[in-house]
Every structure is written in C-alpha cells, then in structure tokens.
GUTORZA-721388 format. One line per field, with one value per residue (C-alpha): chain; residue in one letter; x, y, z negated; residue number from 0. Coordinates in Angstrom, 1 decimal. Each point is the difference from the previous one (the first is absolute). Layout:
ch	c(A,...)
aa	c(a,...)
x	c(X,...)
y	c(Y,...)
z	c(Z,...)
i	c(NUM,...)
//
This chain:
ch	c(A,A,A,A,A,A,A,A,A,A,A,A,A,A,A,A,A,A,A,A,A,A,A,A,A,A,A,A,A,A,A,A,A,A,A,A,A,A,A,A,A,A,A,A,A,A,A,A,A,A,A,A,A,A,A,A,A,A,A,A,A,A,A,A,A,A,A,A,A,A,A,A,A,A,A,A,A,A,A,A,A,A,A,A,A,A,A,A,A,A,A,A,A,A,A,A,A,A,A,A,A,A,A,A,A,A,A,A,A,A,A,A,A,A,A,A,A,A,A,A,A,A,A,A,A,A,A,A,A,A,A,A,A,A,A,A,A,A,A,A,A,A,A,A,A,A,A,A,A,A,A,A,A,A,A,A,A,A,A,A,A,A,A,A,A,A,A,A,A,A,A,A,A,A,A,A,A,A,A,A,A,A,A,A,A,A,A,A,A,A,A,A,A,A,A,A,A,A,A,A,A,A,A,A,A,A,A,A,A,A,A,A,A,A,A,A,A,A,A,A,A,A,A,A,A,A,A,A,A,A,A,A,A,A,A,A,A,A,A,A,A,A,A,A,A,A,A,A,A,A,A,A,A,A,A,A,A,A,A,A,A,A,A,A,A,A,A,A,A,A,A,A,A,A,A,A,A,A,A,A,A,A,A,A,A,A,A,A,A,A,A,A,A,A,A,A,A,A,A,A,A,A,A,A,A,A,A,A,A,A,A,A,A,A,A,A,A,A,A,A,A,A,A,A,A,A,A,A,A,A,A,A,A,A,A,A,A,A,A,A,A,A,A,A,A,A,A,A,A,A,A,A,A,A,A,A,A,A,A,A,A,A,A,A,A,A,A,A,A,A,A,A,A,A,A,A,A,A,A,A,A,A,A,A,A,A,A,A,A,A,A,A,A,A,A,A,A,A,A,A,A,A,A,A,A,A,A,A,A,A,A,A,A,A,A,A,A,A,A,A,A,A,A,A,A,A,A,A,A,A,A,A,A,A,A,A,A,A,A,A,A,A,A,A,A,A,A,A,A,A,A,A,A,A,A,A,A)
aa	c(x,x,x,x,x,x,x,x,x,x,x,x,x,x,x,x,x,x,x,x,x,x,x,x,x,x,x,x,x,x,x,x,x,x,x,x,x,x,x,x,x,x,x,x,x,x,x,x,x,x,x,x,x,x,x,x,x,x,x,x,x,x,x,x,x,x,x,x,x,x,x,x,x,x,x,x,x,x,x,x,x,x,x,x,x,x,x,x,x,x,x,x,x,x,x,x,x,x,x,x,x,x,x,x,x,x,x,x,x,x,x,x,x,x,x,x,x,x,x,x,x,x,x,x,x,x,x,x,x,x,x,x,x,x,x,x,x,x,x,x,x,x,x,x,x,x,x,x,x,x,x,x,x,x,x,x,x,x,x,x,x,x,x,x,x,x,x,x,x,x,x,x,x,x,x,x,x,x,x,x,x,x,x,x,x,x,x,x,x,x,x,x,x,x,x,x,x,x,x,x,x,x,x,x,x,x,x,x,x,x,x,x,x,x,x,x,x,x,x,x,x,x,x,x,x,x,x,x,x,x,x,x,x,x,x,x,x,x,x,x,x,x,x,x,x,x,x,x,x,x,x,x,x,x,x,x,x,x,x,x,x,x,x,x,x,x,x,x,x,x,x,x,x,x,x,x,x,x,x,x,x,x,x,x,x,x,x,x,x,x,x,x,x,x,x,x,x,x,x,x,x,x,x,x,x,x,x,x,x,x,x,x,x,x,x,x,x,x,x,x,x,x,x,x,x,x,x,x,x,x,x,x,x,x,x,x,x,x,x,x,x,x,x,x,x,x,x,x,x,x,x,x,x,x,x,x,x,x,x,x,x,x,x,x,x,x,x,x,x,x,x,x,x,x,x,x,x,x,x,x,x,x,x,x,x,x,x,x,x,x,x,x,x,x,x,x,x,x,x,x,x,x,x,x,x,x,x,x,x,x,x,x,x,x,x,x,x,x,x,x,x,x,x,x,x,x,x,x,x,x,x,x,x,x,x,x,x,x,x,x,x,x,x,x,x,x,x,x,x,x,x,x,x,x,x,x,x)
x	c(15.8,-1.9,-2.7,0.2,-3.1,-0.2,-0.1,-3.1,-0.2,0.2,-0.5,3.0,-2.1,-0.2,-3.3,-0.1,0.9,-2.2,-2.3,0.4,-3.8,0.0,0.3,-2.4,-2.3,1.7,3.5,-0.8,0.9,-0.9,1.7,3.5,2.6,-0.8,-3.2,-3.3,-3.4,-2.1,-2.2,1.8,0.8,3.6,2.0,0.2,2.8,2.5,-1.1,-3.8,-1.8,-1.1,-3.7,-1.7,-0.3,-3.4,-2.3,0.9,3.1,2.1,-1.9,-2.2,-2.8,-3.4,-2.9,-3.3,-3.2,-2.8,-3.7,-1.3,1.9,-2.3,-3.0,1.2,0.4,-3.5,-1.5,1.9,-1.3,-3.6,0.2,1.3,-2.8,-2.7,1.6,0.1,-3.7,-1.0,1.9,-1.7,1.3,1.8,-1.2,1.9,-2.5,1.2,-3.6,-1.5,-3.4,-2.9,-2.6,-3.7,-2.1,-3.8,-2.0,-3.6,0.5,-2.3,-0.5,-2.6,-1.5,-2.2,-2.4,-3.5,-2.8,-3.6,-2.2,-2.3,-3.0,-2.2,-3.1,-3.2,-1.6,-3.8,-1.6,-3.4,-1.5,-2.5,0.6,-2.0,0.5,1.9,-1.0,3.2,-0.6,3.5,2.7,3.0,2.9,-2.3,0.1,-3.3,-1.1,-1.3,-3.5,0.2,-1.7,2.6,-2.3,-3.1,0.2,-2.8,0.3,-1.8,-3.7,0.8,-2.2,-0.2,-3.7,-0.6,1.7,-2.1,-3.1,0.8,0.5,-3.4,-1.7,1.6,-0.8,-3.7,0.1,1.4,-2.6,-2.8,1.4,0.0,-3.6,-1.3,1.4,-0.3,-3.8,0.5,2.7,0.9,1.8,1.6,1.3,1.5,3.2,0.7,-0.2,2.3,2.5,0.0,0.6,2.9,1.7,-0.4,1.7,2.9,0.5,0.1,2.6,2.3,-0.3,0.9,2.9,-1.4,0.1,1.4,-1.7,-0.6,-2.0,-0.7,-1.6,-2.0,-1.3,-1.1,-1.8,-1.8,-1.1,-1.3,-1.9,-1.6,-0.9,-1.7,-2.0,-1.0,-1.1,-2.0,-1.7,-1.0,-1.4,-2.0,-0.8,-1.1,-2.9,2.3,0.5,1.9,2.6,0.4,0.4,2.8,1.9,-0.4,1.4,3.0,0.9,-0.3,2.3,2.5,0.1,0.6,2.8,1.5,0.4,2.7,1.5,2.9,1.3,3.6,1.3,3.5,0.7,2.8,1.6,1.9,0.8,-2.1,1.2,-2.0,3.1,1.4,2.8,-0.7,2.7,-2.2,-0.7,3.6,2.2,-1.2,0.8,-0.9,2.1,3.0,2.5,-0.4,0.5,3.3,2.4,-1.4,-3.6,1.2,1.6,-3.4,-1.8,2.7,-0.5,-3.9,-0.4,-2.8,0.9,-1.0,-2.2,-2.1,-3.5,-2.5,-3.6,-2.2,-2.6,1.6,1.1,2.2,-1.9,2.4,2.7,0.4,3.6,1.4,1.3,3.2,2.1,1.3,2.8,2.7,1.5,3.4,2.3,3.6,2.9,2.7,2.1,1.5,-3.1,-1.3,-2.7,-0.8,-3.5,-1.4,2.5,-1.3,0.4,-1.2,-1.9,-0.9,-2.2,1.2,-1.8,-0.9,3.0,-1.7,-1.6,2.6,-1.3,1.5,0.1,0.8,1.4,-2.2,1.9,2.3,1.0,2.7,0.2,3.5,0.9,-3.7,-1.5,-3.8,-0.6,-3.4,-0.6,-2.7,-1.0,-2.2,-1.0,-3.0,-0.9,-1.7,3.1,0.2,-3.7,-0.1,3.7,1.0,3.6,2.7,3.8,1.2,3.1,0.6,2.8,1.5,1.1,1.6,2.6,3.3,3.8,2.3,3.5,2.7,-0.9,3.2,-1.4,-2.7,1.2,-1.5,0.7,-1.5,-2.6,-1.1,0.5,1.4,2.6,2.8,-0.2,3.5,0.8,3.0,-0.2,-1.1,-2.4,-3.6,-2.0,-3.5,-2.6,-1.5,-2.4,1.3,-2.8,1.9,3.6,2.2,3.7,1.0,-2.7,-2.4,-3.2,-0.7,-2.1,0.7,-2.0,-0.3,-1.3,2.5,3.1,1.4,0.1,1.2,3.6,1.3,3.0,-0.2,3.0,0.4,3.3,0.9,3.7)
y	c(-95.6,1.0,2.5,2.9,-0.4,3.8,0.4,1.8,-2.1,-3.6,-1.4,1.7,1.4,3.5,1.4,2.0,-3.0,-2.1,-2.6,-3.5,0.1,3.1,3.7,1.6,2.6,2.7,-1.1,1.2,3.6,1.4,3.2,-1.5,-0.6,1.8,1.3,-0.2,0.0,2.7,-1.5,-3.4,-1.8,0.1,-3.2,-2.0,0.7,-2.9,-0.7,-0.1,-3.2,-0.7,0.6,-2.9,0.3,1.0,-2.8,-1.0,2.1,-3.1,-1.1,1.2,2.5,-1.8,1.4,0.8,-1.7,2.6,-0.8,0.6,-3.0,-2.2,1.7,-0.8,-3.6,-0.1,1.4,-2.5,-2.8,1.1,0.4,-3.5,-1.4,1.7,-1.3,-3.4,0.0,1.3,-2.6,-2.9,-0.3,-3.2,-1.8,-0.3,2.2,3.4,1.2,2.9,-0.6,1.9,-1.0,-0.3,2.5,-0.4,3.1,1.0,0.7,2.2,1.4,2.4,0.5,2.9,0.1,0.9,-2.3,-0.8,-1.3,-2.9,-1.2,-3.1,2.0,-0.3,2.9,0.3,2.2,0.6,1.9,2.8,1.0,3.0,-0.2,-2.1,-0.4,-0.9,-2.1,-1.4,2.3,0.9,-2.3,-2.0,-3.7,-1.7,-3.6,-2.4,0.9,3.5,2.8,2.3,2.4,0.4,1.2,1.7,-0.4,1.5,0.8,1.1,2.9,1.5,0.6,-3.8,-0.3,2.9,-1.7,-3.3,1.9,1.7,-3.4,-1.5,3.0,-0.2,-3.8,0.5,2.7,-2.3,-2.8,2.1,1.2,-3.4,-2.2,2.5,-0.8,-3.7,-2.3,-3.1,-2.5,-1.8,3.2,1.4,-2.4,0.8,3.8,-0.4,-2.0,2.7,2.7,-1.9,-0.7,3.6,1.1,-2.4,1.2,3.6,-0.9,-1.8,2.8,2.6,-2.2,-0.1,-3.8,-2.9,-2.4,-1.1,2.5,-2.5,-2.5,2.7,1.3,-3.5,-0.6,3.4,-0.8,-3.4,1.6,2.7,-2.7,-2.0,3.0,0.8,-3.6,0.0,3.2,-1.0,-3.3,1.4,3.5,-0.8,2.3,3.0,1.3,3.1,-2.1,-2.2,3.0,1.4,-3.4,-0.2,3.5,-0.8,-3.2,1.8,2.7,-2.4,-2.0,3.2,1.1,-3.5,-0.1,2.7,-0.6,-2.4,-0.9,-1.1,-2.3,-1.3,-3.5,-0.5,1.8,2.9,3.7,2.4,3.1,2.3,1.5,-1.4,0.9,-2.1,-2.7,-2.3,-2.4,-0.1,0.4,-2.5,-3.3,-2.0,2.0,1.5,-2.9,0.3,3.8,1.1,2.8,2.1,-0.3,0.9,3.1,0.9,-0.4,2.1,2.7,-0.1,-1.4,-2.6,-3.5,-1.5,-2.5,2.7,0.0,2.6,-1.1,2.8,0.8,-2.1,1.8,-1.4,-0.2,-1.5,-2.6,-2.7,-0.7,-3.0,1.6,-1.9,-0.4,2.3,0.1,2.3,0.4,1.6,1.5,0.5,1.3,-2.2,-2.2,-1.9,-0.9,-3.5,-1.0,-3.7,-1.4,-0.4,2.5,2.1,3.7,2.9,2.6,3.6,2.4,3.6,2.2,-3.0,0.1,-2.2,-2.4,-2.8,-3.3,-3.4,-0.7,-3.2,-0.2,-2.0,0.5,2.6,0.9,2.3,2.2,1.6,1.8,0.0,-2.9,-0.6,-1.7,-1.5,0.0,-1.4,1.6,-1.7,3.1,2.3,1.6,3.1,2.2,-0.5,-0.4,3.1,0.2,-1.3,1.2,0.9,0.1,-2.9,-1.2,-3.7,-1.2,-3.3,-0.5,-3.3,-1.6,-0.2,0.5,2.9,-0.8,1.9,0.3,-1.9,-3.2,-0.3,-2.0,-1.8,-3.7,-1.8,2.8,-0.2,2.8,-1.1,0.3,-2.4,-1.0,-0.5,-3.1,-2.0,-2.5,1.9,2.8,-0.8,2.0,1.0,1.5,3.3,2.7,3.5,2.2,3.3,1.2,3.1,0.5,-1.4,-2.4,-2.6,-1.1,-3.7,-2.9,-3.7,-1.6,-3.1,0.7,-0.8,-0.2,3.1,0.9,3.1,-0.1,-2.0,1.2,0.6,0.6,3.6,-0.3,-2.7,-0.6)
z	c(-213.4,-3.1,-0.1,-2.4,-2.3,-0.2,3.7,1.0,3.1,-1.2,3.5,1.4,2.8,1.4,-1.0,3.2,2.2,2.1,-1.7,1.3,0.6,2.1,-0.8,-2.5,1.3,-1.8,1.2,3.5,0.6,3.3,-0.9,-0.1,-2.8,-3.1,1.5,-1.9,1.5,-1.6,-2.7,0.3,-3.3,-1.2,0.3,-3.2,-2.5,-0.1,-3.6,0.8,0.7,3.6,1.0,1.7,3.7,1.4,1.2,3.5,0.1,0.6,3.1,2.9,-0.9,-0.3,2.2,-1.8,1.4,0.8,-1.0,3.5,1.1,-2.1,1.5,3.4,-0.9,-1.4,3.2,2.1,-2.1,0.2,3.8,0.2,-2.1,2.1,3.2,-1.5,-0.9,3.4,1.8,-1.8,-3.5,-0.8,3.1,3.2,2.0,1.2,0.6,-1.9,-1.7,-1.5,-2.5,1.0,-1.9,-0.1,0.8,1.0,3.7,2.0,3.5,1.4,3.5,1.0,2.9,1.4,-0.7,1.1,-2.7,0.8,-2.0,0.0,1.0,2.0,1.7,0.2,2.6,1.6,2.9,0.1,-3.6,-1.2,-3.7,-2.6,-3.6,-1.9,-3.1,-0.8,-1.2,2.2,-1.0,-2.4,-0.5,1.1,-0.7,2.5,1.3,-1.6,2.0,1.7,1.9,2.0,3.6,1.9,3.7,3.0,-0.8,-3.5,-1.0,-3.5,0.7,0.0,-3.5,-1.2,1.3,-1.8,-3.2,0.3,0.6,-3.1,-2.2,1.1,-0.6,-3.5,-0.8,1.1,-2.1,-3.1,0.6,1.1,-2.8,-2.8,0.0,-0.5,-1.4,2.0,-2.3,3.0,1.6,-3.2,-0.1,3.7,-0.7,-3.0,2.1,2.7,-2.6,-1.6,3.4,1.0,-3.1,0.6,3.5,-1.2,-2.7,2.5,2.6,-2.6,-1.2,-3.5,0.1,1.9,2.3,3.5,1.9,2.7,-2.4,-1.8,3.4,1.0,-3.4,0.3,3.5,-1.1,-2.9,2.3,2.4,-2.8,-1.1,3.6,0.6,-3.3,0.8,3.5,-1.3,-2.9,1.3,3.6,-0.3,-0.7,3.5,-1.2,-1.7,3.0,2.2,-2.1,0.1,3.8,0.4,-2.2,1.9,3.3,-1.1,-1.4,3.3,1.9,-2.3,-0.1,3.7,-0.1,-3.5,-0.6,-3.5,-0.1,-2.7,-1.0,1.2,-2.5,-3.0,1.6,-0.1,2.0,1.9,2.2,1.6,3.2,2.4,3.1,-0.5,-2.1,2.9,1.4,-3.0,-2.6,-1.7,3.1,2.5,-1.9,0.6,3.7,0.2,1.7,-0.9,2.9,-1.4,-3.5,1.5,1.6,-3.3,-1.8,2.7,-0.3,3.5,0.5,0.9,3.4,-1.8,-1.7,1.7,-0.9,0.7,1.1,-2.6,-2.8,-3.2,-2.8,-3.3,-2.6,-0.4,-2.6,-1.2,-1.9,-3.2,-0.9,3.2,2.7,2.6,1.4,3.4,-0.8,2.7,-1.2,2.1,-1.4,2.2,-3.0,-1.9,0.8,-2.6,-0.2,0.1,-3.5,-1.5,-2.9,-0.3,-2.1,2.0,-0.8,2.0,0.6,-2.6,-2.3,-2.4,-2.6,2.5,0.6,1.4,1.0,3.7,1.8,3.6,2.3,3.3,1.6,3.5,1.4,3.0,0.2,-3.3,-1.1,-2.0,-0.5,-3.4,-0.8,-3.8,-2.1,-3.3,-2.7,-2.0,-0.5,3.4,-1.5,0.0,3.8,0.7,2.3,1.1,3.4,0.4,-2.5,-0.5,-2.2,-1.8,-0.5,-2.3,-1.1,-3.5,-0.7,-2.3,1.8,-0.4,0.7,1.5,1.9,3.7,0.9,-1.6,2.7,2.9,3.0,0.6,3.0,0.5,-3.7,-2.5,-3.3,-2.8,-1.1,-3.6,-1.5,-2.1,-0.9,2.8,3.1,0.9,0.7,2.6,-1.2,2.5,-1.2,1.1,-0.1,-1.3,0.3,0.2,0.2,0.6,-3.4,-1.2,1.3,-1.7,0.7,-1.0,0.8,2.7,-2.1,-3.6,-2.7,2.3,-1.6,-3.7,-1.9,-1.0,2.9,2.0,3.7,2.3,1.1,2.0,2.4,0.9)
i	c(0,1,2,3,4,5,6,7,8,9,10,11,12,13,14,15,16,17,18,19,20,21,22,23,24,25,26,27,28,29,30,31,32,33,34,35,36,37,38,39,40,41,42,43,44,45,46,47,48,49,50,51,52,53,54,55,56,57,58,59,60,61,62,63,64,65,66,67,68,69,70,71,72,73,74,75,76,77,78,79,80,81,82,83,84,85,86,87,88,89,90,91,92,93,94,95,96,97,98,99,100,101,102,103,104,105,106,107,108,109,110,111,112,113,114,115,116,117,118,119,120,121,122,123,124,125,126,127,128,129,130,131,132,133,134,135,136,137,138,139,140,141,142,143,144,145,146,147,148,149,150,151,152,153,154,155,156,157,158,159,160,161,162,163,164,165,166,167,168,169,170,171,172,173,174,175,176,177,178,179,180,181,182,183,184,185,186,187,188,189,190,191,192,193,194,195,196,197,198,199,200,201,202,203,204,205,206,207,208,209,210,211,212,213,214,215,216,217,218,219,220,221,222,223,224,225,226,227,228,229,230,231,232,233,234,235,236,237,238,239,240,241,242,243,244,245,246,247,248,249,250,251,252,253,254,255,256,257,258,259,260,261,262,263,264,265,266,267,268,269,270,271,272,273,274,275,276,277,278,279,280,281,282,283,284,285,286,287,288,289,290,291,292,293,294,295,296,297,298,299,300,301,302,303,304,305,306,307,308,309,310,311,312,313,314,315,316,317,318,319,320,321,322,323,324,325,326,327,328,329,330,331,332,333,334,335,336,337,338,339,340,341,342,343,344,345,346,347,348,349,350,351,352,353,354,355,356,357,358,359,360,361,362,363,364,365,366,367,368,369,370,371,372,373,374,375,376,377,378,379,380,381,382,383,384,385,386,387,388,389,390,391,392,393,394,395,396,397,398,399,400,401,402,403,404,405,406,407,408,409,410,411,412,413,414,415,416,417,418,419,420,421,422,423,424,425,426,427,428,429,430,431,432,433,434,435,436,437,438,439,440,441,442,443,444,445,446,447,448,449,450,451,452,453,454,455,456)
//
C-alpha cells in the first residue's frame, strides 16, 4: 500500500486516537464526547505538528523534597554527635565525662570570738595616786619608765615640803658660791646643768633618749657635788643642814613611791577588763567552750581571784602576735590543725589578717576553733569579744556534683583515660546542687583539662 504524498496525515493515524505512549493531557475530556472543558486548549489540527509531552507525563508524578526535611536531618545528626561525645568519644567506655576547670575556691564561716593577747598585768595594793609617764597604747623599750605609783602614806604635803627644801638649797647655793669661784666645782655644776636640760628635753618629747640613763647620770652628778661640798665646806653648817633635810624627805617619800619600768619591748595599756590573768597566751589553749561562753556573756571565770586591796595599774602586751577563740555553729566545718584562713573582725572592713588553726574541738553542732594571728595587736588592744568571719581561698577545681564519689570511705573522683579510670582522693571545699569545688589530697594528682567521670553505668 502506498501512501499519498499529499496526505495530511503521513503516518496514517487518527490524530484524535490514542497515543501508543498514553493519552495526551488534552485528549482526556471529562465532559464527554465533543465536550470541551472551559479554557482547555483545542485539540491540534491534523496538519499541525505534535507538541512534546510534558516532563513526567509518561510516568508516575515525582514528589518534591521540602527544605525542612534537611533541617530535621541536621538536628538528628547533631544530637547523635553530642551523645557520642558524652558517651566517651571513640573509646569503648559508655561513661559521661566532664573537664576539670581551675578556680579560686572560697568558703566562709561566721561566729563569735574571744580575743586573747600575750599580756602581763601589773597591780599593786593601797594605791593612792598614779603618775602616768608612758602613753596609752604606746610602744616602750626595755627599762623605760611606765609610771610612778604612790601607795599608802602618800601625802602631797610631803612633796611640797621636799620642793621647799630644794628651793631653799638652790637659793643658798647661788648666794654662797656667787662670792667665790671654785675651779673644781665648776665642771660638776656644768654637768648637772647639761643633764638637767637633757632630762627636760626627753620628758617634753623634744628629743630622744633613755630617761632611765639620764636620771641615773643626774643622780650621780648630784651625789658627786654633795660629796665635794661636804668635804670642802665642812664648816658651813647651814649647807649641811639643807642637805640633811633633803635626804630625810627623799627617804620618807621613797618609802611609799614605786617606779615601774618595762622589762621588754612592749605596748602599754592602762585599761583592763578583769580577764588578763585567766584569758592570756598561757591559758587560752586550755579554755573550754563553756568558759568561752562565759567570757562572751561577761561572766567572770572561776579562776578569777580578786585580792582585797590590790588594784590593776597597767598591762604590757607583746605587739606582734594575738589569738582568737572562735565559736561557730556549723556541723559540717572541720578545720584541720595548721590550716590557714583569712579573718575579718566585724566593723573592721579594711582589717584582714591571716590566721592559722592551732586546735579545734566540737560539742554537738558547735565547734571551738583556736587560731593564732601574727599581726599588729593594736587594732584589738582593747577589744575582748567580737563577731568574726573566717574564710578559705585556695586554688581548686570545679566539677559537676555527680563526679564526686565515695570509694572505701574515701571521697574522690575518677579520672577518665584510654585504659581504665583512676580514682583520685579529693577534699570537697564547698558544693551545691550542681557543682562541687575540690582540691586533690595529694598535690599534683589533678591538673586542669583532665576529664573526670560524671556518670557510672
């Protein structure tokens, strides 16, 4: 059969028939034969070339992938990576770990304290008057005069009588020796005048020197002049009478006058509170918590003995050491002997000192801590009781609280490594519900950056 070359349908197929590859989209007419969907394209004319089929028209429609699907995959991947890291990375361990971070760790404890000084109380009986020479709170050297005390028998009339005798003696000297010059007596007189000026300068604090030494030199010079005059002026009965009257008055006054001097370099205070003999550097380590409570309440101790007629005069205090008896109501605080703390007194915001634990003892929830302080005692020279805060500030590590475990009665952490975990004993300085602040019992056994196990399967 030959095909007509002018045939508009060279393939001999019905243009409205079915395509061997499936119907065209526009061949389907849901409105029936001869129907046309509104707006649908007209079918092609038999002489028109065929349009290519739309992409995918021959097979199953392809689903479009939404962007949120890739986001979901990314979240899943990240969660898996985090779980992988927490469970031990590439190793075989399934234990979670945390990294040791070095921090300056601190803890504070507050309580009431009794202040103890290395002091010595000086007292006397039948005191009628005290002549204070040293300053309150001043530092005195060894053999320095602190005060003069006048006991029973003291009478100002006797002092006035001595002064009158001396004034008459001086007036007689001026009148007697102005008529003649004694070459041997002149150096003694000059020495007495110079020493008198030195004593006045030291007493008025216009110069420095030892008043004790100057007083001794002046007495020696006066004695030398007296001896010389008695030897070479024996016929002067008036002069001899003046000297005899002066000596008699001095002996009378000396019988009830006591001069107190410092036996060592120390601070001097004329204020006392009655605890100097029972709460001092010699007794403080033996005082109990009950006795400390008595002192805090102002009650006298049983050992306090008041001697009838004796009166405290002053106390000398070692300047560079003092002690503290601290009562703290804390059942969990157990300071070790020799442990160092920072200590601050209530009301002394700028006065922070180093304190070392000597001993401690506990009764129930209350602990009595005995601390030694090597610092200037003057800020607490006249303070017996105070509230105090002690704190410990040490280099340590912070870790999750879950990493702290107990093994055989010992507190510690497990350091993770490739082979097996290693238990390291630690001291827990402080902790809360999330973190613990620790330091190793053995120095150098923990270093920053190490991993410790926080979960045990």
